[in-house]
Each structure stands twice: as structure tokens, then as C-alpha cells.
C-alpha positions, 0 to 999 in steps of 0.5 A, a space after each residue: 659274880 664272874 662279870 663283877 670280877 672281870 669289871 674289877 680286873 679292867 678297873 685295875 688295868 685302867 688304874 695301871 694306865 693312869 699310874 703309867 701316865 703319872 710316871 711318864 710325865 715329862 720334865 721340862 728339861 727334855 727339850 734337847 732329848 726331844 730335838 735329838 729324838 725327832 732329828 734323825 732315825 738313828 737318834 730315835 733308835 738310840 733313845 729306844 735303847 736307852 729306855 729299854 737298855 739294861 732294865 728292859 728285856 731283850 725280847 721286848 727290844 726284839 719285838 719293838 725293833 721288828 714292829 719298827 721294821 714292819 711299819 717303816 714308811 707307812 703313812 699310819 706310822 707317821 700319823 701315830 708318831 705325830 699323835 704321840 708327839 702331840 701328847 708329849 709321850 716319849 714313845 715311838 710308834 712301834 713301842 706304842 703298837 707293842 703296848 697296844 697289842 700287849 694291853 689287848 692280850 693282857 686284858 683278854 687273858 685276865 678276863 678269860 681267867 676270871 670269867 671263863 667265857 670267850 665272848 666276854 674275853 674278846 669284848 674286853 680284849 677290844 677294850 684293851 685295844 682301845 685303852 692306849 688310844 684313849 690314853 693318848 687322846 687324853 694326854 693330847 687334850 690335857 696338853 692342848 688345854 694347858 697351852 690354851 690356858 697359857 695363851 691369853 697370858 702370853 698374848 698379854 705379855 707380848 702386847 705389854 712389851 710392844 707398848 
């Protein structure tokens, strides 16, 4: 019974991530924002202020900036930022890492409360660690598929215009 409740809790968390993905879908007018975001480090921090501004908590902003300082100049941070850009997500690498850590702790805590077993909680905590990466990979593949679906039509239009 406890394992069933733990699985139901994880399914609920997956549903939350899918809902977040739907809510964070970018609109087509975000090109200028993305150019400003990747144009300079200051613009990147300003956009984080806008996202977390009045509605975000000061603790979340403090933690995100602390992680930003800790990962600055690291090669994995640049790689992670590239993955987020490929997935068309409006997140910085530090925000993603905070999200990943939060999901790990949240999933492990929910499973610990429901199952009262440390081993099961740690196993599901590892699943909570992997879920954000799976979300990014899913977004990347969906964006690549959309690009590939439009590629044939674009080539057709270019060839028609050259005639």
C-alpha cells in the first residue's frame, strides 16, 4: 500500500512538471528578450530579477544567485545553458540547478512521508534528480522535431523562389 502511494506521489509530481512545461511554453514574440538574455551577463541577471521580481521569494533569488556565483566559469554550466537554449527554456543554468535540487528533495520528502522507508525515499529522490533533465531532453527533441517538420517546406519555398 505504501509503495502504491509513493508511485502515486511521483505520478503527481510528473504531472506537475508537464503542467509547468505547458505554462512555460514561450510565445513567438520572445526573440528580443532572448537576444538580450544571451547578449550579456547583466541582461541575464536582470531577466532573472524580472522572473523572480515581486512574485518570487527573496530566499529563492538569494539561492539562485549563490548558485550562479558558484558555477560561474565552469564548463558544465556553459553546456547546461546551451541545453536549456536548445530546449527553448527561459531558465538560467543556476535556476535549472536549483529546480533540479528542489525536485530531488521534494520527491524524496514526499516518498519518505508516504512510505516511511529510507531506501525507497533515496531511490525516488534519484528519480527526482533525473526528472528535470528528462524534461529538458523532451523539450529539445520536440523543438528539433518541429524544426525538421518545417525544413522540407522551407527548402521547397527557397527552391521555388530561385526559379
